N, C-alpha and C positions, 0 to 999 in steps of 0.2 A: 822220698827215693822216688826220681821219674826221669823217665828216659827220654831220648830227644822226641822231638815233632814228629819227625820222618820214622822211627822205629814206633811211636803210639799210633800212627797212622794206618803203619803197615799191619801192626798186631789188630787193630781193631778191623780191618777188612780181611782178617782170617783167622775165622772161628777155629780151628785145628790148631794156629799156634797157639791162641788165645788159652785153649784148653789145656795144651800141655804148659804151658807157662804156669797157669792156676795149679796145673797137678804137682809142679815143680815147687810151686811156694810152698803150698799144704804140706807137703812130704817133707821139710825143712823147718817149717812152721815154729816148732817148740826151741828151736837153737836159735832163730831172730829174734829181735827183739818187735813182737808184733803191734805192741800198744804204741811204742814210737814209732814204727814204721805207717802205720794206719792212722795215727793222730798228726800227723806231719801236714803242716800247711800244703806241700806238693799234695801228698795223698788225697787231703778232702775237699781239693779243689772239684769243682763240678765233672771237668773233661778230664780226671787225672788218669792216670795209665793204672794206677792201683783199684781205682772204682772201677773201670771199665774192665779189668780182670775179674773183679769180685761179680760183677753184673752177667757177664758173660757165660758164670757158672750156674744160675739161674735155670735155664731151660735142661740143664742134662745134672742137676745137682742129686738126681735119684741113682745116679752112676757111680755116684762118689761113696766110700764105705763110710759107716758111720762115723769113726773119729775126723776122718779129714771134713766130713760134712759139719761136725759141729765146730772145727776149727774156722770152717767159711762160714758158720754162723757169730761166730764170736767175733771174727774180722770186720762183717756187717754192722755189728752194734757199734763197734770203736769208729768203723767210718762214717756210720749214721747215714742220714737224710734219705735221698731217692734209693740207695743202694740196701739200706735196711727195708725199706718199704717192699723192695722186690721179694723179699725174703719171710716176710711175715705169715705168710700160708704153705710154705715148702712143705711143711711138715703134715699139713693135712692129707688124709686117705694112706697115709704112709702105714705099713706092718707095726704092731705095736710094738713087738720084740725090739725090732730096729728104732722104733721113736724113743722106747725106753734108755736105749744104750746112748743115742745122741743127747737125749736128756742129762743123763750122769754126765757125760764128758764136757758138753757145756757148764754144767753146773761146777765143774771143777774148775775151769778156765775162768769162769767168771769169778769164783769165789778166791782161787791162788793168784792169778794173774793180772785180775783185775781190782780185788782187794774190797769184794763186795762181800756181806755177810751171808751166813749161810741160808738163811729165810729167803733174803733179797735173793740169791742167786738160784737157789732151788725154784722159787714162783717164776722168774724172768726165764729160766731154761726152760719149764713147763707150757709158758703161757704166752707164747710168741704170737699166736694166732689172735691173743686179745688186743695186740696192740692197735693204736689207732696213731691219728698226725698229730696230736699232742701227746700221746707216749714217745712217739720218736722224737719229738722236740726237748722233752724233758730228759730223754737219754741222751743228748747231745752232749753236755757238758760231763758226762759219766760219774757224777756224783755217787758217792757212793752213799750218802744218806738221802737217797731220793725214793726209796721205796713206795713209802706212804704215798708220794704224787704218782708214781708212775701207774700204782695198782689202780687208785681212784680214778685215774685218768681214762680206764679201759671202759668206764660205762658213762663216761661225760661228754657233753658237747660243749664248748666254749670258744669264745673268741681268744686266741692266746696272746693277742696283743694288747687287747683291752683287758682281760678278765683275769689274766694268772696270778695277780696278787689274791684276789678271791676265792681262786681255785683253791690257792696255796691254805689259804684260811680254814677252808671248807675241809680240807684234808687232814690238817691238823687238829682239826674239831673231832675229826672221827679216831684219829689215833693217839692224840693228846688226852681226848676227852672222855672216849667210853672206855670204860673198864669191863675185864672177865668177860663174862657170858655174853653182855651188849656187844662189843666188840666181835667177838666169836658168830653171832648172830649176824651182825653186819657185813662180815668178810663174807659168810655163807652165803648172804643175799646177794652182793656183788657178784659173785659167780654165777647165782642162778640168773640175775639182771643180765650179765654177759651173753649167758647161753641162749636167753630170748632175743638177743639181740636189740635190746631195749635203752636207748641211752637218756640221760637225764641233763636238765640244764640247770645252771646253776641254783635256781629259786627253788627246784622240786629236788635236788640235792639238800639244799639247807632243811626242806620241810621232812625228808626223810631223816636227818640226822636230829630235828627236835624231838620226831618220834623215837627213836633207840633212847633219848633220853628219858623218857615218858614210861620205858619199857619195865623200870622195878614195880610199877603199880600192877603190871600182869603176872599171872602165876607162869612157872618155868615152861608149862606143855603150852601154853599160848605162845610166849614169847620164842618157844624154839618153830612155832608155825612160820614166823617172820624168814625164817630160812627160804624157804621155798615160795615165797611172794616176792615180786618184783620189787624194787626200792619206789619207782613211781607210784606206786599202792599203798607204801606203808601208811601215809597220813589218813587217805579213805578209809584203810581196815581197822586204824586205831581207834579213828572216832564211831567206828560201829562198836567198840569194847570188844573185837577179835583176839 
């Protein structure tokens, strides 16, 4: 869906008009085919009206009610790219009660309208702030089975054009190769690593995965300690016998 260029230009020059248009869009959001609207070639174009409308809402997102903001976040995931980037930290500093409502609504949209499984929908709705450039690129296809890749990408730095295959191989080694408590420990450590703003290159990630494979040699209490050790330190800690 795209207006004429004249209308596009006029709206982009008039923030109040943009505001009104976005409010009207979200008001009727669930009666529209949002996925069809925002996934269209016109909508995903760099200078599209749909993209401009969504991006116009970033500066006054705090004025939207919880349900409307969840809808805008959902639309930003669908349209992706720079528009999604603008919303990654929109909930940082928000009231917890308000944020919890947004998370629940966004989870429902991701689960029922986009078809993500429950675990993926819940994690993505609650972890917008952890996404990075690679995460946004991985989300672009809206692949329902991309959970393992998107989650691991939040703690990685890699050349998307040259190292994507290697990255996916590493991610599959985590979610296909680690079982039971080792995967639980690794996931907890990913969250801790992200919280500490630590990013891993492919070599360091590979070492962390190898360390996870050696964990059965450790007693349970020592394995649990690794939940609060950033993944870049795992190889070193394991060598110490901790």
